Structures are given as structure tokens and as C-alpha cells.
DRENDRENZA-43951 format. One record per residue (C-alpha): x, y, z; chain. Coordinates in pm, 1 decimal, always signed. Example, Ala and Ser with C-alpha at 12.3 -4.5 7.8 and 13.67 -1.06 7.14 Angstrom:
BEGIN
- east | north | up | chain
- +1230.0 | -450.0 | +780.0 | A .
- +1367.0 | -106.0 | +714.0 | A .
end
This chain:
BEGIN
- east | north | up | chain
- +5240.9 | +10703.5 | +9163.2 | A .
- +5304.9 | +10390.9 | +9394.4 | A .
- +5046.1 | +10201.8 | +9597.4 | A .
- +5165.8 | +10379.1 | +9936.7 | A .
- +5044.0 | +10676.7 | +9790.8 | A .
- +4712.0 | +10550.8 | +9709.2 | A .
- +4633.1 | +10264.5 | +9959.1 | A .
- +4663.2 | +10367.9 | +10306.7 | A .
- +4345.0 | +10495.5 | +10478.8 | A .
- +4483.1 | +10499.8 | +10828.8 | A .
- +4854.5 | +10539.0 | +10907.2 | A .
- +5032.3 | +10472.5 | +11218.6 | A .
- +5361.5 | +10598.0 | +11281.8 | A .
- +5724.2 | +10506.7 | +11103.8 | A .
- +5825.3 | +10154.1 | +11224.6 | A .
- +6170.3 | +10238.6 | +11396.6 | A .
- +6201.1 | +9895.3 | +11539.8 | A .
- +6089.9 | +9703.4 | +11853.4 | A .
- +6309.7 | +9521.5 | +12088.2 | A .
- +6258.0 | +9158.6 | +12160.4 | A .
- +6067.0 | +9009.1 | +12271.9 | A .
- +5775.2 | +9165.9 | +12091.1 | A .
- +5442.5 | +9137.6 | +12204.8 | A .
- +5167.4 | +9289.0 | +11981.3 | A .
- +4968.8 | +9568.8 | +12173.3 | A .
- +4629.3 | +9742.5 | +12017.2 | A .
- +4655.6 | +10116.4 | +11866.4 | A .
- +4384.9 | +10305.8 | +11741.6 | A .
- +4577.6 | +10322.6 | +11423.0 | A .
- +4625.2 | +10067.8 | +11142.6 | A .
- +4973.0 | +10055.1 | +10927.0 | A .
- +4948.4 | +9961.9 | +10560.0 | A .
- +4580.7 | +9863.5 | +10590.9 | A .
- +4520.1 | +9514.4 | +10398.7 | A .
- +4108.3 | +9552.8 | +10294.3 | A .
- +3898.1 | +9863.0 | +10214.9 | A .
- +3551.5 | +10007.3 | +10333.1 | A .
- +3227.8 | +9869.2 | +10299.8 | A .
- +3142.6 | +10063.1 | +9975.9 | A .
- +3395.0 | +9910.1 | +9787.2 | A .
- +3144.8 | +9625.9 | +9736.6 | A .
- +3076.9 | +9820.0 | +9405.4 | A .
- +3316.4 | +9544.9 | +9268.0 | A .
- +3129.4 | +9279.4 | +9394.3 | A .
- +2840.4 | +9429.9 | +9159.0 | A .
- +3075.5 | +9567.5 | +8839.1 | A .
- +3189.7 | +9180.0 | +8856.0 | A .
- +2869.0 | +9068.8 | +8738.7 | A .
- +2857.4 | +9133.1 | +8345.6 | A .
- +2641.7 | +9404.6 | +8258.8 | A .
- +2571.3 | +9547.6 | +8616.3 | A .
- +2646.7 | +9901.8 | +8716.5 | A .
- +2700.0 | +10047.7 | +9062.4 | A .
- +2582.4 | +10384.1 | +9149.4 | A .
- +2745.4 | +10506.7 | +9441.9 | A .
- +2585.2 | +10772.3 | +9680.5 | A .
- +2890.4 | +10871.2 | +9845.3 | A .
- +3164.8 | +11198.3 | +9906.5 | A .
- +3384.5 | +11297.6 | +9618.6 | A .
- +3657.5 | +11042.4 | +9579.6 | A .
- +3532.2 | +10741.7 | +9747.6 | A .
- +3432.8 | +10555.0 | +9448.1 | A .
- +3784.0 | +10624.3 | +9242.6 | A .
- +3986.4 | +10557.6 | +9590.1 | A .
- +3811.9 | +10194.2 | +9574.7 | A .
- +3883.2 | +10170.8 | +9235.2 | A .
- +4232.3 | +10266.0 | +9253.9 | A .
- +4322.5 | +10065.3 | +9572.5 | A .
- +4101.3 | +9737.8 | +9521.4 | A .
- +4102.5 | +9705.2 | +9111.7 | A .
- +4409.2 | +9903.1 | +8971.8 | A .
- +4717.8 | +9903.7 | +9233.6 | A .
- +4609.6 | +9509.3 | +9265.2 | A .
- +4736.2 | +9301.4 | +8928.3 | A .
- +4610.9 | +9636.0 | +8760.8 | A .
- +4265.2 | +9447.0 | +8715.4 | A .
- +4119.1 | +9732.7 | +8561.9 | A .
- +3749.7 | +9842.1 | +8590.3 | A .
- +3541.1 | +9662.6 | +8328.6 | A .
- +3233.0 | +9665.6 | +8219.2 | A .
- +3054.0 | +9874.9 | +8488.2 | A .
- +3370.7 | +9974.1 | +8739.1 | A .
- +3643.1 | +10226.4 | +8716.4 | A .
- +3539.6 | +10525.6 | +8572.3 | A .
- +3196.5 | +10461.0 | +8476.5 | A .
- +3085.8 | +10451.5 | +8813.3 | A .
- +2834.6 | +10721.7 | +8844.3 | A .
- +2835.5 | +10908.4 | +9220.1 | A .
- +2647.1 | +11168.0 | +9363.6 | A .
- +2984.0 | +11319.7 | +9499.2 | A .
- +2816.0 | +11453.2 | +9806.7 | A .
- +2932.5 | +11757.9 | +9931.4 | A .
- +2841.4 | +12021.3 | +10240.6 | A .
- +2488.1 | +12078.7 | +10110.5 | A .
- +2394.9 | +11724.3 | +10115.0 | A .
- +2516.5 | +11693.4 | +10454.1 | A .
- +2292.7 | +11982.6 | +10562.0 | A .
- +1980.2 | +11901.6 | +10363.0 | A .
- +2005.6 | +11593.7 | +10273.9 | A .
- +2111.1 | +11397.2 | +9961.0 | A .
- +1795.3 | +11234.9 | +9858.8 | A .
- +1718.9 | +11473.6 | +9565.0 | A .
- +2066.2 | +11446.8 | +9406.1 | A .
- +2035.4 | +11075.3 | +9431.1 | A .
- +1738.0 | +11060.8 | +9268.4 | A .
- +1884.8 | +11299.1 | +8988.0 | A .
- +2151.5 | +11082.3 | +8935.3 | A .
- +1930.5 | +10796.1 | +8885.2 | A .
- +1775.4 | +10894.5 | +8623.1 | A .
- +2059.7 | +11067.0 | +8434.8 | A .
- +2235.3 | +10702.1 | +8451.4 | A .
- +1917.8 | +10543.7 | +8303.0 | A .
- +1939.4 | +10754.9 | +8019.4 | A .
- +2299.7 | +10789.4 | +7956.4 | A .
- +2424.1 | +10385.3 | +8082.4 | A .
- +2321.8 | +10055.9 | +7937.2 | A .
- +2287.7 | +9787.4 | +8187.7 | A .
- +2090.2 | +9491.9 | +8269.6 | A .
- +2103.6 | +9568.7 | +8621.1 | A .
- +2216.4 | +9897.7 | +8858.9 | A .
- +2309.2 | +9869.7 | +9234.8 | A .
- +2304.7 | +10177.7 | +9450.0 | A .
- +2561.5 | +10165.9 | +9723.1 | A .
- +2553.4 | +10442.5 | +9989.2 | A .
- +2885.8 | +10588.2 | +10164.3 | A .
- +2934.2 | +10717.9 | +10540.9 | A .
- +2784.5 | +11019.6 | +10452.9 | A .
- +2420.9 | +10971.6 | +10325.0 | A .
- +2363.2 | +10674.2 | +10618.4 | A .
- +2508.1 | +10927.9 | +10871.1 | A .
- +2260.2 | +11191.8 | +10777.9 | A .
- +1970.9 | +10931.0 | +10733.9 | A .
- +1895.3 | +10958.2 | +10356.0 | A .
- +1619.5 | +10734.7 | +10297.3 | A .
- +1784.1 | +10541.6 | +10013.6 | A .
- +1529.7 | +10300.3 | +10006.9 | A .
- +1220.5 | +10497.0 | +9941.3 | A .
- +1457.0 | +10679.1 | +9639.4 | A .
- +1491.6 | +10311.3 | +9502.7 | A .
- +1136.5 | +10227.1 | +9526.3 | A .
- +1034.5 | +10494.2 | +9303.5 | A .
- +1210.9 | +10330.8 | +8999.2 | A .
- +1161.7 | +9988.4 | +9114.7 | A .
- +789.5 | +10060.9 | +9072.4 | A .
- +861.0 | +10140.9 | +8764.2 | A .
- +989.8 | +9849.4 | +8629.3 | A .
- +1369.4 | +9961.8 | +8653.6 | A .
- +1597.5 | +9707.6 | +8764.9 | A .
- +1759.5 | +9849.2 | +9041.4 | A .
- +1866.3 | +9731.2 | +9387.3 | A .
- +2023.2 | +9924.5 | +9714.6 | A .
- +2271.2 | +9835.0 | +9958.7 | A .
- +2350.5 | +10035.3 | +10290.4 | A .
- +2704.1 | +10005.8 | +10263.8 | A .
- +2862.0 | +10292.6 | +10482.7 | A .
- +3202.4 | +10291.8 | +10603.5 | A .
- +3134.2 | +10182.7 | +10954.7 | A .
- +2908.6 | +9867.5 | +10812.2 | A .
- +3240.5 | +9664.4 | +10773.8 | A .
- +3490.5 | +9648.3 | +10478.4 | A .
- +3438.7 | +9523.9 | +10172.9 | A .
- +3408.3 | +9156.5 | +10297.8 | A .
- +3090.3 | +9270.9 | +10476.3 | A .
- +2982.0 | +9494.1 | +10206.2 | A .
- +2995.6 | +9198.9 | +9950.7 | A .
- +2756.4 | +9011.6 | +10158.0 | A .
- +2516.6 | +9297.3 | +10192.3 | A .
- +2542.0 | +9373.7 | +9788.0 | A .
- +2464.5 | +8991.1 | +9734.6 | A .
- +2164.1 | +8964.4 | +9964.2 | A .
- +2014.4 | +9336.4 | +9834.1 | A .
- +2066.9 | +9159.6 | +9496.0 | A .
- +1878.9 | +8785.1 | +9587.1 | A .
- +1600.7 | +9023.8 | +9810.1 | A .
- +1509.9 | +9307.8 | +9580.6 | A .
- +1592.4 | +9170.2 | +9224.4 | A .
- +1539.8 | +8792.8 | +9228.7 | A .
- +1275.9 | +8801.5 | +9463.4 | A .
- +1042.8 | +8507.8 | +9575.0 | A .
- +1026.6 | +8182.9 | +9388.4 | A .
- +816.9 | +7843.8 | +9474.7 | A .
- +898.1 | +7632.1 | +9156.7 | A .
- +1089.6 | +7312.4 | +9078.1 | A .
- +1433.3 | +7266.6 | +9102.1 | A .
- +1731.3 | +7189.6 | +8873.1 | A .
- +1921.4 | +6843.9 | +8933.7 | A .
- +2278.7 | +6887.9 | +8929.5 | A .
- +2279.1 | +7269.0 | +8914.4 | A .
- +2483.9 | +7480.5 | +9188.5 | A .
- +2545.9 | +7828.7 | +9266.6 | A .
- +2906.3 | +7890.8 | +9347.9 | A .
- +3002.3 | +8156.3 | +9635.5 | A .
- +3328.0 | +8192.4 | +9704.1 | A .
- +3647.5 | +8413.4 | +9620.0 | A .
- +3596.0 | +8820.4 | +9665.6 | A .
- +3562.2 | +8983.3 | +9329.4 | A .
- +3875.6 | +9228.4 | +9270.5 | A .
- +4012.6 | +9219.1 | +9634.0 | A .
- +4153.8 | +8854.1 | +9533.3 | A .
- +4398.7 | +8961.2 | +9263.2 | A .
- +4342.6 | +8673.9 | +9098.5 | A .
- +3945.9 | +8600.3 | +9141.5 | A .
- +3861.6 | +8604.6 | +8740.2 | A .
- +4125.4 | +8313.3 | +8680.3 | A .
- +4004.8 | +8123.8 | +8966.8 | A .
- +3642.9 | +8102.3 | +8959.4 | A .
- +3699.2 | +8025.9 | +8598.5 | A .
- +3883.6 | +7741.7 | +8686.4 | A .
- +3623.7 | +7658.1 | +8979.2 | A .
- +3327.6 | +7654.1 | +8711.8 | A .
- +3568.5 | +7429.3 | +8445.2 | A .
- +3617.6 | +7141.9 | +8723.3 | A .
- +3262.4 | +7157.3 | +8841.8 | A .
- +3137.9 | +7142.4 | +8491.3 | A .
- +3376.0 | +6874.0 | +8432.7 | A .
- +3202.8 | +6598.5 | +8688.9 | A .
- +2861.5 | +6686.8 | +8516.0 | A .
- +2713.0 | +7015.0 | +8719.0 | A .
- +2568.2 | +7296.0 | +8557.3 | A .
- +2725.1 | +7596.1 | +8762.7 | A .
- +2593.1 | +7954.3 | +8849.1 | A .
- +2923.8 | +8122.4 | +8861.7 | A .
- +2776.8 | +8461.4 | +8953.2 | A .
- +3069.4 | +8652.5 | +8880.7 | A .
- +3308.2 | +8728.8 | +8619.2 | A .
- +3348.0 | +8680.7 | +8272.6 | A .
- +3242.7 | +8308.7 | +8297.3 | A .
- +2905.7 | +8460.1 | +8447.4 | A .
- +2597.6 | +8517.8 | +8274.1 | A .
- +2510.8 | +8838.0 | +8463.5 | A .
- +2168.5 | +8901.7 | +8557.4 | A .
- +2003.2 | +8612.3 | +8403.7 | A .
- +2210.5 | +8392.7 | +8592.6 | A .
- +2097.2 | +8560.0 | +8930.9 | A .
- +1763.9 | +8526.8 | +8839.5 | A .
- +1809.2 | +8131.8 | +8815.2 | A .
- +1971.3 | +8131.2 | +9164.4 | A .
- +1644.3 | +7941.8 | +9370.9 | A .
- +1604.8 | +7715.8 | +9062.3 | A .
- +1961.1 | +7542.2 | +9148.0 | A .
- +1968.3 | +7216.8 | +9366.7 | A .
- +2171.7 | +7360.1 | +9623.1 | A .
- +2441.8 | +7610.6 | +9694.6 | A .
- +2825.2 | +7575.5 | +9707.9 | A .
- +3029.9 | +7813.0 | +9941.9 | A .
- +3420.3 | +7727.5 | +9872.2 | A .
- +3558.0 | +7967.9 | +10127.7 | A .
- +3690.9 | +7956.1 | +10507.3 | A .
- +3363.3 | +8180.7 | +10576.6 | A .
- +3262.9 | +8438.6 | +10288.6 | A .
- +2933.1 | +8364.0 | +10165.4 | A .
- +2797.5 | +8150.0 | +10450.3 | A .
- +2601.8 | +8416.0 | +10550.3 | A .
- +2445.7 | +8423.0 | +10212.4 | A .
- +2397.4 | +8059.5 | +10184.9 | A .
- +2209.2 | +8040.6 | +10562.9 | A .
- +2016.1 | +8364.4 | +10380.0 | A .
- +1918.5 | +8119.8 | +10075.7 | A .
- +1841.6 | +7845.5 | +10285.3 | A .
- +1605.0 | +8037.2 | +10479.2 | A .
- +1466.8 | +8157.7 | +10205.8 | A .
- +1410.1 | +7943.0 | +9936.5 | A .
- +1485.7 | +7576.1 | +10138.2 | A .
- +1814.4 | +7542.3 | +9936.8 | A .
- +2068.4 | +7339.7 | +10083.6 | A .
- +2434.9 | +7422.6 | +10107.4 | A .
- +2753.8 | +7253.5 | +10096.6 | A .
- +3004.4 | +7461.3 | +10323.5 | A .
- +3402.5 | +7348.6 | +10155.2 | A .
- +3615.3 | +7562.7 | +10361.1 | A .
- +3952.3 | +7479.0 | +10195.4 | A .
- +4006.8 | +7611.8 | +9829.0 | A .
- +4151.0 | +7344.9 | +9626.7 | A .
- +4492.6 | +7374.4 | +9477.0 | A .
- +4673.2 | +7091.4 | +9324.1 | A .
- +4565.5 | +6745.2 | +9191.1 | A .
- +4520.3 | +6576.3 | +9570.1 | A .
- +4292.8 | +6883.8 | +9722.4 | A .
- +4099.1 | +6954.1 | +9404.7 | A .
- +4005.6 | +6551.9 | +9322.0 | A .
- +3900.3 | +6513.6 | +9703.9 | A .
- +3731.8 | +6825.4 | +9669.0 | A .
- +3538.8 | +6718.4 | +9331.8 | A .
- +3434.4 | +6362.5 | +9479.7 | A .
- +3288.9 | +6559.6 | +9815.8 | A .
- +3064.3 | +6761.7 | +9588.7 | A .
- +2976.5 | +6490.3 | +9302.3 | A .
- +2864.0 | +6272.3 | +9670.1 | A .
- +2642.9 | +6571.3 | +9808.9 | A .
- +2490.0 | +6628.2 | +9448.7 | A .
- +2436.0 | +6267.7 | +9370.6 | A .
- +2582.3 | +6307.8 | +9023.6 | A .
- +2709.8 | +6014.7 | +8800.5 | A .
- +3007.4 | +5903.7 | +9029.6 | A .
- +3142.4 | +5700.5 | +8692.1 | A .
- +3117.7 | +6039.6 | +8472.5 | A .
- +3298.6 | +6228.9 | +8766.2 | A .
- +3588.1 | +5983.3 | +8805.6 | A .
- +3638.3 | +5966.4 | +8476.7 | A .
- +3699.7 | +6364.7 | +8439.8 | A .
- +3904.8 | +6362.9 | +8772.1 | A .
- +4132.5 | +6042.6 | +8620.5 | A .
- +4236.9 | +6273.2 | +8276.4 | A .
- +4280.5 | +6550.1 | +8485.3 | A .
- +4510.2 | +6367.8 | +8720.3 | A .
- +4674.1 | +6201.2 | +8435.8 | A .
- +4779.1 | +6574.0 | +8278.4 | A .
- +4878.7 | +6697.2 | +8583.5 | A .
- +5132.7 | +6455.9 | +8690.4 | A .
- +5257.4 | +6434.3 | +8381.1 | A .
- +5403.6 | +6788.4 | +8388.3 | A .
- +5480.9 | +6719.9 | +8751.3 | A .
- +5689.5 | +6453.1 | +8639.4 | A .
- +5892.1 | +6664.7 | +8401.7 | A .
- +5917.8 | +6950.0 | +8704.1 | A .
- +6120.1 | +6677.2 | +8927.5 | A .
- +6410.4 | +6686.5 | +8727.9 | A .
- +6451.7 | +7028.1 | +8829.9 | A .
- +6317.0 | +6962.2 | +9172.0 | A .
- +6613.0 | +6688.7 | +9218.4 | A .
- +6904.6 | +6909.1 | +9061.0 | A .
- +6820.0 | +7233.0 | +9297.2 | A .
- +6646.8 | +7087.9 | +9603.5 | A .
- +6949.6 | +7185.7 | +9824.8 | A .
- +6874.8 | +7536.2 | +9730.3 | A .
- +6541.5 | +7605.0 | +9732.6 | A .
- +6342.3 | +7742.2 | +10036.5 | A .
- +6198.9 | +7471.1 | +10288.5 | A .
- +5992.9 | +7706.8 | +10553.1 | A .
- +5736.4 | +7960.7 | +10403.4 | A .
- +5543.7 | +8211.4 | +10580.3 | A .
- +5175.6 | +8319.4 | +10442.9 | A .
- +5031.8 | +8681.9 | +10486.4 | A .
- +4672.8 | +8724.9 | +10306.2 | A .
- +4311.3 | +8672.6 | +10352.5 | A .
- +4188.9 | +8318.7 | +10496.5 | A .
- +4076.3 | +8187.3 | +10155.5 | A .
- +4394.6 | +8197.9 | +10029.1 | A .
- +4590.1 | +8164.1 | +10290.4 | A .
- +4439.7 | +7819.0 | +10437.8 | A .
- +4477.9 | +7705.4 | +10080.8 | A .
- +4816.5 | +7809.3 | +9983.1 | A .
- +4910.3 | +7649.8 | +10326.7 | A .
- +4754.3 | +7284.9 | +10250.3 | A .
- +4896.8 | +7265.7 | +9917.1 | A .
- +5265.0 | +7379.6 | +10024.1 | A .
- +5267.3 | +7151.8 | +10309.6 | A .
- +5084.1 | +6836.9 | +10180.9 | A .
- +5211.9 | +6873.9 | +9792.2 | A .
- +5539.7 | +7039.8 | +9832.0 | A .
- +5648.3 | +6912.8 | +10170.7 | A .
- +5749.3 | +7249.6 | +10299.8 | A .
- +5717.8 | +7354.4 | +10639.7 | A .
- +5484.0 | +7628.3 | +10773.5 | A .
- +5662.0 | +7893.8 | +10981.5 | A .
- +5373.3 | +8177.8 | +11032.4 | A .
- +5029.9 | +8188.8 | +10893.9 | A .
- +4888.9 | +8531.1 | +10951.2 | A .
- +4508.4 | +8596.7 | +10814.2 | A .
- +4458.2 | +8985.2 | +10772.6 | A .
- +4115.3 | +9065.2 | +10659.0 | A .
- +3965.1 | +9071.9 | +11006.5 | A .
- +3695.2 | +8742.5 | +10977.9 | A .
- +3383.4 | +8749.4 | +11225.9 | A .
- +3476.9 | +8623.4 | +11568.0 | A .
- +3221.1 | +8388.3 | +11508.7 | A .
- +3411.1 | +8202.6 | +11214.8 | A .
- +3743.9 | +8220.3 | +11361.8 | A .
- +3774.2 | +7865.2 | +11557.9 | A .
- +3655.9 | +7687.9 | +11250.7 | A .
- +3936.6 | +7864.5 | +11072.0 | A .
- +4173.1 | +7792.1 | +11324.7 | A .
- +4061.0 | +7394.7 | +11328.8 | A .
- +4144.4 | +7387.2 | +10968.2 | A .
- +4526.7 | +7479.2 | +11084.8 | A .
- +4546.4 | +7210.7 | +11346.7 | A .
- +4459.0 | +6948.1 | +11096.2 | A .
- +4709.8 | +7048.9 | +10779.8 | A .
- +4818.0 | +6723.4 | +10720.0 | A .
- +4785.6 | +6399.0 | +10925.2 | A .
- +5125.2 | +6505.8 | +11125.0 | A .
- +5128.8 | +6877.3 | +11062.3 | A .
- +4944.3 | +7151.1 | +11246.8 | A .
- +5011.1 | +7498.3 | +11267.5 | A .
- +4884.2 | +7790.0 | +11460.8 | A .
- +4759.3 | +8085.9 | +11280.9 | A .
- +4728.8 | +8464.1 | +11362.5 | A .
- +4472.8 | +8682.8 | +11292.7 | A .
- +4662.2 | +9044.3 | +11249.5 | A .
- +4523.5 | +9371.5 | +11062.8 | A .
- +4819.8 | +9587.0 | +11136.4 | A .
- +5182.4 | +9545.8 | +10890.3 | A .
- +5414.4 | +9659.2 | +11165.4 | A .
- +5270.7 | +9385.6 | +11397.9 | A .
- +5293.1 | +9105.7 | +11107.5 | A .
- +5607.3 | +9212.4 | +11025.2 | A .
- +5782.9 | +9186.1 | +11379.7 | A .
- +5553.9 | +8855.4 | +11366.8 | A .
- +5735.4 | +8753.1 | +11056.6 | A .
- +6103.9 | +8873.0 | +11177.8 | A .
- +6031.6 | +8629.6 | +11519.4 | A .
- +5982.9 | +8344.7 | +11326.3 | A .
- +6214.3 | +8038.7 | +11267.0 | A .
- +6302.5 | +7976.3 | +10916.6 | A .
- +6599.5 | +7749.7 | +10973.1 | A .
- +6915.4 | +7783.4 | +10784.6 | A .
- +6771.4 | +7875.4 | +10431.8 | A .
- +6620.7 | +8218.5 | +10306.6 | A .
- +6230.0 | +8201.8 | +10345.8 | A .
- +5957.5 | +8232.7 | +10093.2 | A .
- +5664.7 | +8472.5 | +10165.5 | A .
- +5349.1 | +8445.4 | +9997.8 | A .
- +5243.7 | +8798.9 | +10061.7 | A .
- +5166.8 | +9145.5 | +9952.7 | A .
- +5336.0 | +9448.3 | +9835.3 | A .
- +5382.9 | +9515.5 | +10180.6 | A .
- +5600.2 | +9268.1 | +10230.7 | A .
- +5865.9 | +9335.9 | +9958.5 | A .
- +6122.6 | +9528.5 | +10223.6 | A .
- +6053.5 | +9279.4 | +10443.5 | A .
- +6147.5 | +8990.5 | +10239.1 | A .
- +6450.7 | +9183.0 | +10136.4 | A .
- +6549.7 | +9228.2 | +10508.9 | A .
- +6531.5 | +8843.0 | +10515.7 | A .
- +6727.7 | +8750.1 | +10207.7 | A .
- +6425.9 | +8597.2 | +10142.1 | A .
- +6175.3 | +8527.8 | +9843.0 | A .
- +5840.5 | +8703.8 | +9786.7 | A .
- +5554.2 | +8568.7 | +9561.4 | A .
- +5261.1 | +8834.0 | +9562.7 | A .
- +4927.4 | +8662.7 | +9637.9 | A .
- +4673.3 | +8925.6 | +9786.3 | A .
- +4565.7 | +9274.1 | +9819.3 | A .
- +4741.2 | +9475.0 | +9757.1 | A .
- +4965.0 | +9298.2 | +9486.9 | A .
- +5114.7 | +9586.9 | +9311.7 | A .
- +5420.6 | +9422.5 | +9106.5 | A .
- +5191.8 | +9186.6 | +8930.8 | A .
- +4970.0 | +9213.2 | +8615.9 | A .
- +4707.1 | +9028.5 | +8635.3 | A .
- +4461.3 | +8928.8 | +8338.0 | A .
- +4289.5 | +8545.6 | +8363.7 | A .
- +4571.0 | +8374.8 | +8590.2 | A .
- +4475.9 | +8127.3 | +8804.3 | A .
- +4679.0 | +7974.9 | +9133.7 | A .
- +4402.3 | +7712.9 | +9213.0 | A .
- +4252.6 | +7357.0 | +9042.1 | A .
- +4478.4 | +7153.9 | +8868.9 | A .
- +4564.8 | +7404.7 | +8584.9 | A .
- +4637.0 | +7685.9 | +8866.2 | A .
- +4823.8 | +7472.9 | +9075.3 | A .
- +5045.9 | +7422.5 | +8782.2 | A .
- +5089.3 | +7815.5 | +8747.9 | A .
- +5132.1 | +7843.8 | +9094.5 | A .
- +5422.8 | +7616.9 | +9091.5 | A .
- +5564.7 | +7800.9 | +8787.3 | A .
- +5555.4 | +8110.6 | +8961.4 | A .
- +5657.3 | +7989.6 | +9317.8 | A .
- +6028.1 | +7845.9 | +9147.3 | A .
- +6096.2 | +8060.4 | +8911.1 | A .
- +6098.2 | +8331.4 | +9202.5 | A .
- +6305.7 | +8123.2 | +9455.7 | A .
- +6568.7 | +8050.2 | +9135.7 | A .
- +6538.7 | +8420.4 | +9038.9 | A .
- +6618.6 | +8550.8 | +9411.8 | A .
- +6905.4 | +8306.3 | +9456.3 | A .
- +7078.3 | +8471.2 | +9157.8 | A .
end
């Protein structure tokens, strides 16, 4: 079964070709969608070790979220609490007519008997939110008994899975972590960054983020993924010295909430670092904000840069021999976090020319100008525009109209772009949802080590495409 058979929630008509110049226009359909609905934040819950989501939704909703986001997207798998483990009420017509509170109560009680978890997270779907089930009251019955369980209302009309992620993190903070007015641990940080599972490489990337932050002397609550200590790490959130939001916008609402709740400051770094230049600048910025030992941080940076540039020196032999046949212009199509990070790296460290940047996750309007400003200052002498677009039909027309010069382009996109890239006789590196031609375990494309992996991927793809 292909991703096209499982991922499209809303289909437009088949592309028939549009005469130039193409002018995007609004329709009531989206072709080849690039995000999923809010209840897919079940993956944000299951991304925390030994946390299990419970879904109160219609039959098939949870399974579709898993197949879309965690299977046909790098074939990541479900982990301890995701995939086929997730309990669901499978709400039917009976629950629509009479309400599903009793069904949910029964499901929670059964889950507690069968499943071993440190925390349960109840997420609601469209049916329960529309009929008005009092999920909070049902969950509270178990909370007063000492059961570690929280709930978040994540019906599809609340937004996409980015919205759901913020709802789930806030639910855990308010209902499980709770109030705190104790001492702070200097040199400790909570990290809010990539969206688990939706970002295909989130596990390896968060591992690299934790490694480099620990390298300069910080104690890191990474919160999601295999390097997280699970629910106990979330309990330590209010003890941290500060929060780090490492993304263009995702996590800002959470950091602002923590600032109000615990008087905890936060540092916002919009560009996820790729390569030595960006990563070293990022670490220096964090070290200065945290007030940690500068000498120790600089020693770690020097060691990492030394290793990075030794590998890069060997790479230059290949680049000097084959530069004439390698792509010179590129496009990036994907969520803002990777889009911005890749564009910075490709321009500043590889000298490639940006032709088109398209952000696909529908960021809230209040953050869009901040994101645009980042693209206006990609480099000292390079500025570019960015488009916010969700519909693949429109996206592909915009790419067709882009100027890639006389060489075949390299497109950093998704499975949806594969046929388009063949048409353009270019090369494709799949870097976002859905990524259905990559099997991803612990791969990272960020930091020092991830950048080397990314270089391997880019130029192996470019050489293979020209063969």
C-alpha cells in the first residue's frame, strides 16, 4: 500500500496542468495534504517513554494517524505506547446519540488493568467534542484516585497536529506536573523543538541536540524520544533554570505558559542549527544566556569543529572534481523548522542558490512575519521570499515556475514531490512528511554530526540522479 492510498484526507481533482502564469486561488479542497488533524498529538504523548495515549474518537481515527504519521513517514514504528497499543473507544452512532462518557470510563478502567504506563493521556476526537462529552469529569474521577492520567480536547476542528501538540504538552504540565514554587537548578534546560513523528528525523535530531547541549555543560530535559527519562523528566520541568525554544514558532506557546506559571525565562532560537557555523553560533548563544563556563563550552566547540572540518576537508576532493555536474539551485518544501534550517545551511555552507521556499504546516498568522524576516537575512548578501502553502497542486505549479538555471535542480521535499522532480529531471532529498521512500531509525540531519550525514545524503542523491 502506498502513502497516496493512506495519507490524503481531503482530495482535490487530478492535476490537469495550468497555463502560465499560474495564480494560486483558494478552493475548498486540499490535494496531497502535508499535516494531519489535532488528535495526531497522540504521537506527542507516545513519544514520551512509558506514556500511553487513550483516544476517545471514531473507529479508525487513531489507526489512520499512526499509519500516516508514524508508518508511511520513515517507517518509524509505534514504540512502547503508540501504534497498535493505543486504546480507543471507537465511538459509534450510539455514542453520538447518547454520549460516550460511560464508554470512555469503561475503556480507561480496562486500560489501567492491562497496560503498564507511567502516565496516560486521553485525547478526544471530533465526535466526542461535537456531542459535548464531559471528558474532564471522567478523567478527574481517576485523577482523585491517584491515577497518573490527563486529558486534552483535540477534536479535528481545533487545528492540525501542531496545534494538538501544544494542547497535549500544556495538559501534561497543568494536570500532571502541577504547581511548583521550589528552587531552580542552575545550568538545567527544558528543550522544546521538533514535532515528534511528524518530523521524520526527530529522534536522531533530539539526540544530537541533547548531546551538544550537554557538551557545553548543561543538564538537558529533552522531554521526547529515546533520550528522555519519561514522566519523571516532565516532573522536573519547573526546576529547570530556563526553557529553550528551538524552532521558528512551535513551542513558543508552551514556553510563554511556563513563564507565566513558574516565572521561568525562555530563550527563543528560531533556526535549528545544521553544520559547524550555525551549531557553534547556537551553542555560544545558549551558553551566554545560561551563564555557564565559557571556557568549557569553547573547548567542546573547538573539538567538535575540528572533527567536522577534518571530514569536510576530505569531502573537498570530491567536490573539486565534480562541482560542474552538481546542482547549483534548490527548493525546499516542508514545515518551517526544517525549511529554515536547510535553507540557511545550503546557502551559507554549501553556496547553493535558493530558488523557492515553501512552508507547508500552516503556521499561525501571528508568527508568519517573524518567519519571513528570517528568510530576508539568510546570509549577509542573500535574501529570499517564502511562501506559505498547503495544497500540493499549487505548490507544484509554483515549483514549475521557479528559475533553476541551466542545471537540474535539487528539491528538498516529500514523497509528494517525486513525480514532479522526475518531470524537472532533478534530484530529490525527502526531508518531511510524508517520507515514504526512506527507512529512518536514528538518523539526524542537524548539529555537527547530522550535517555530515546530510552532506552524504545530498551528494549521493545528486551523483545517483546524474548516473
